[in-house]
C-alpha positions as CSV (number, residue, x, y, z in Angstrom):
1,M,120.2,135.6,77.5
2,E,118.7,135.9,81.0
3,R,115.2,136.2,79.4
4,I,115.6,133.2,77.2
5,I,116.7,131.2,80.3
6,T,113.8,132.2,82.5
7,E,111.3,131.8,79.6
8,G,112.5,128.3,78.7
9,I,112.3,127.1,82.1
10,V,108.9,128.5,83.0
11,K,107.4,127.5,79.7
12,S,108.7,123.9,79.8
13,Y,107.8,123.4,83.4
14,M,104.3,124.8,82.9
15,N,103.8,122.5,79.9
16,D,104.7,119.5,81.9
17,F,102.4,120.6,84.7
18,L,99.5,121.2,82.5
19,K,99.9,117.7,80.7
20,N,99.6,116.1,84.2
21,L,96.4,117.8,85.7
22,E,94.6,114.6,85.2
23,V,96.4,111.2,85.3
24,D,95.8,107.5,85.9
25,V,97.9,107.4,89.0
26,I,99.4,109.8,91.4
27,I,102.4,108.5,93.6
28,A,103.2,110.3,96.8
29,G,106.8,110.0,97.4
30,A,109.8,109.4,95.3
31,G,111.7,107.0,97.4
32,P,112.5,103.4,96.3
33,S,109.1,101.8,96.5
34,G,107.4,104.9,94.8
35,L,110.0,104.9,92.0
36,V,109.7,101.2,91.3
37,C,105.9,101.4,91.4
38,G,106.1,104.3,88.9
39,Y,108.5,102.5,86.6
40,Y,106.3,99.5,86.2
41,L,103.2,101.6,85.7
42,G,104.9,103.6,83.0
43,K,106.2,100.6,81.4
44,S,102.6,99.2,81.2
45,G,101.5,102.6,79.5
46,I,99.8,104.0,82.6
47,K,100.0,107.7,82.9
48,T,101.7,108.3,86.2
49,V,102.9,111.3,88.1
50,I,105.2,111.3,91.3
51,F,105.1,114.2,93.8
52,E,108.0,114.5,96.1
53,K,108.0,117.0,98.8
54,N,111.8,117.1,99.2
55,L,114.5,118.8,97.1
56,K,116.1,115.3,96.6
57,I,114.8,112.1,95.3
58,G,115.2,108.8,96.9
59,G,113.8,109.0,100.5
60,G,116.3,107.5,102.9
61,M,118.0,105.3,100.3
62,P,120.9,107.8,99.4
63,G,122.0,107.8,103.1
64,G,122.4,103.9,103.2
65,G,122.8,102.7,106.7
66,M,123.7,105.6,109.1
67,M,125.4,107.5,106.3
68,F,127.5,104.5,105.0
69,N,126.1,104.7,101.4
70,K,125.6,100.9,101.1
71,I,122.4,99.0,101.4
72,V,121.5,95.2,101.7
73,V,119.1,93.6,99.2
74,Q,117.8,90.0,99.5
75,E,118.0,87.4,96.7
76,Q,114.2,87.6,96.1
77,A,114.7,91.1,94.7
78,I,117.6,90.4,92.5
79,E,115.5,90.3,89.4
80,I,114.5,93.9,90.0
81,L,118.0,94.9,90.3
82,K,118.8,93.3,87.1
83,E,115.8,95.1,85.5
84,F,117.3,98.5,86.5
85,K,120.8,97.4,85.7
86,I,122.0,98.1,89.4
87,S,125.2,96.4,90.3
88,Y,125.3,94.1,93.3
89,K,127.8,91.9,95.1
90,K,127.1,88.8,97.2
91,F,127.9,89.3,101.0
92,E,126.5,86.3,102.6
93,E,124.1,83.6,101.4
94,S,121.0,85.2,99.9
95,Y,122.1,88.7,100.9
96,Y,123.7,91.3,98.5
97,I,125.5,94.6,98.9
98,V,124.4,97.6,96.6
99,D,125.8,101.0,96.2
100,S,122.9,103.3,97.6
101,I,123.8,106.2,95.2
102,E,123.9,103.9,92.2
103,A,120.7,102.4,93.2
104,I,118.6,105.4,93.5
105,S,120.1,107.1,90.4
106,A,119.3,104.1,88.3
107,L,115.7,104.0,89.7
108,T,115.2,107.6,89.1
109,Y,116.6,107.5,85.6
110,K,114.8,104.4,84.5
111,T,111.5,105.6,85.9
112,I,111.8,108.9,84.0
113,K,112.5,107.1,80.9
114,Q,109.3,105.3,81.2
115,K,107.6,108.7,80.8
116,V,106.7,108.9,84.4
117,K,106.8,112.7,85.4
118,I,108.5,113.5,88.8
119,F,107.7,116.9,90.4
120,N,109.9,117.6,93.4
121,L,109.4,120.4,96.0
122,I,105.7,119.8,95.8
123,N,103.8,118.7,99.0
124,I,100.5,116.8,99.2
125,E,98.3,118.4,101.8
126,D,94.8,116.9,101.1
127,V,93.0,114.4,98.8
128,V,90.1,114.7,96.7
129,I,87.3,112.4,97.6
130,R,84.2,111.7,95.4
131,E,81.6,109.1,96.5
132,K,83.8,107.4,99.2
133,R,86.8,107.1,96.7
134,V,90.1,108.9,96.5
135,N,90.1,110.6,93.1
136,G,93.1,112.8,93.3
137,V,95.5,115.0,95.4
138,V,95.7,118.5,96.7
139,I,99.0,120.1,96.3
140,N,101.1,123.1,97.3
141,W,104.7,124.2,97.1
142,T,106.7,122.7,100.0
143,S,108.1,126.0,100.8
144,T,104.7,127.5,101.2
145,N,104.1,124.9,103.9
146,I,107.5,125.4,105.6
147,A,106.8,129.1,105.7
148,N,103.3,128.6,107.0
149,L,101.9,130.9,104.3
150,H,98.1,131.1,103.8
151,V,98.2,130.1,100.1
152,D,95.4,128.1,98.7
153,P,96.4,124.9,96.9
154,L,95.5,123.2,93.6
155,A,94.1,119.8,92.8
156,I,95.3,117.0,90.5
157,L,92.8,114.2,89.6
158,S,93.6,110.5,89.2
159,K,92.1,107.0,89.2
160,Y,94.4,105.9,92.0
161,V,96.7,107.3,94.5
162,V,99.6,105.5,96.0
163,D,101.0,106.4,99.4
164,A,104.7,105.8,99.1
165,T,105.5,108.4,101.8
166,G,107.4,106.2,104.0
167,H,107.3,106.0,107.8
168,D,104.9,108.8,108.2
169,C,102.3,107.2,105.9
170,E,101.2,110.8,105.2
171,I,98.4,110.3,102.6
172,C,96.6,107.7,104.7
173,K,96.8,109.9,107.8
174,I,95.1,112.6,105.7
175,V,92.2,110.1,104.8
176,E,92.0,109.0,108.5
177,K,91.6,112.5,109.7
178,K,89.2,113.8,107.0
179,I,87.1,110.6,106.4
180,G,87.6,108.4,109.5
181,D,87.0,105.1,107.6
182,I,90.6,103.9,108.0
183,T,92.9,103.7,110.9
184,V,96.8,104.1,110.7
185,K,98.4,101.8,113.4
186,G,101.9,103.3,113.1
187,E,105.1,101.4,112.5
188,K,106.7,99.3,115.3
189,S,110.4,99.3,116.3
190,M,113.0,97.8,114.1
191,W,112.8,94.0,113.4
192,A,114.3,93.6,109.8
193,E,113.2,89.9,109.4
194,K,109.6,90.4,110.5
195,G,109.2,93.9,108.7
196,E,110.5,92.4,105.5
197,S,108.3,89.3,105.7
198,E,105.2,91.4,106.1
199,I,105.7,94.4,103.8
200,I,104.5,92.5,100.6
201,E,101.3,91.4,102.3
202,N,100.7,95.0,103.6
203,T,100.9,96.3,100.2
204,K,97.3,96.7,99.0
205,Q,94.3,99.0,98.5
206,V,93.3,100.3,101.9
207,Y,90.5,102.5,100.9
208,P,88.8,102.8,97.4
209,G,91.5,104.3,95.1
210,L,94.3,104.4,97.7
211,I,97.1,101.9,97.6
212,V,100.0,101.7,100.1
213,C,103.5,100.5,99.4
214,G,106.9,100.6,101.0
215,M,107.3,101.7,104.6
216,A,103.9,103.4,104.3
217,A,102.4,99.8,104.1
218,N,104.0,98.7,107.2
219,A,103.2,101.9,109.1
220,F,99.5,101.5,108.1
221,Y,99.2,97.9,109.4
222,G,101.5,98.3,112.4
223,S,104.4,96.1,111.3
224,P,108.2,96.8,112.3
225,R,110.6,99.1,110.4
226,M,113.6,97.4,108.7
227,G,116.5,99.6,108.5
228,A,118.9,99.7,105.3
229,I,117.6,96.6,103.8
230,F,115.6,97.4,100.7
231,G,114.4,94.1,98.8
232,G,111.0,94.3,100.3
233,M,110.7,98.0,99.5
234,F,111.5,97.1,95.7
235,L,109.1,94.2,95.6
236,S,106.4,96.2,97.4
237,G,106.6,99.0,94.8
238,K,106.2,96.4,92.1
239,K,103.3,94.7,93.8
240,A,101.5,98.0,94.0
241,A,102.0,98.6,90.3
242,E,100.6,95.1,89.6
243,I,97.5,95.8,91.8
244,I,96.8,98.9,89.7
245,I,97.5,97.5,86.4
246,D,95.4,94.5,87.0
247,S,92.5,96.8,88.2
248,I,92.7,99.2,85.2
249,K,93.0,96.4,82.7
250,S,90.0,94.6,84.2
251,G,87.9,97.9,84.2
252,G,87.9,97.8,88.0
253,K,86.4,94.4,88.2
254,N,89.4,93.0,89.9
255,E,89.7,95.9,92.5
256,D,90.0,94.8,96.1
257,N,87.9,97.3,98.4
């Protein structure tokens, strides 16, 4: 029995891994914006894989606000809640309360059902650049990085990479360090109203083949953080998907460089 268990796990995992060596889109980070982005990409038939460096999925959402597992969502994002069948309750005018555990569970489940593959415990440590365009990522086990082991990584190729790594804006910082053609300004201190108003505008292509969404977008452009309000995160993930869908369908003609 032990052999069957081991063989089943290893074979099925490796089959999934081999099927995703070259994809349309790689999303770095399985937080709320990354999952929403992946969902809409998968729904449009775009082959998408998400790499999450942590054991758990969801970024900061499961913890809600200061471990009170509730989040706030604005009225503008209610249609996305409905799309994912996430329950919500009106708190004040235009503001709704959502259970953070239900929300991240629904986002994860619905995204996987759109044939988006999520690999957790895998860290993106570099990017693949060809002719001044991001064409993939370089990955290694998160545990390898934690243990500081000298183990060479592997590469996964794609047409687009989405930086949904949150406050740290990790993928953009890699490009900034290795290429030098972009500058990550870093997020400002908390100002929910301003951060939410700017996150959608900040969601865009920042280097050929590299899109930012969620808190990574605000970190890239130097906008404030928002705390446990997530409407902008959802809408940012959807916008990132729409940018990529439009570009792929137009054969790159609508790509904003």
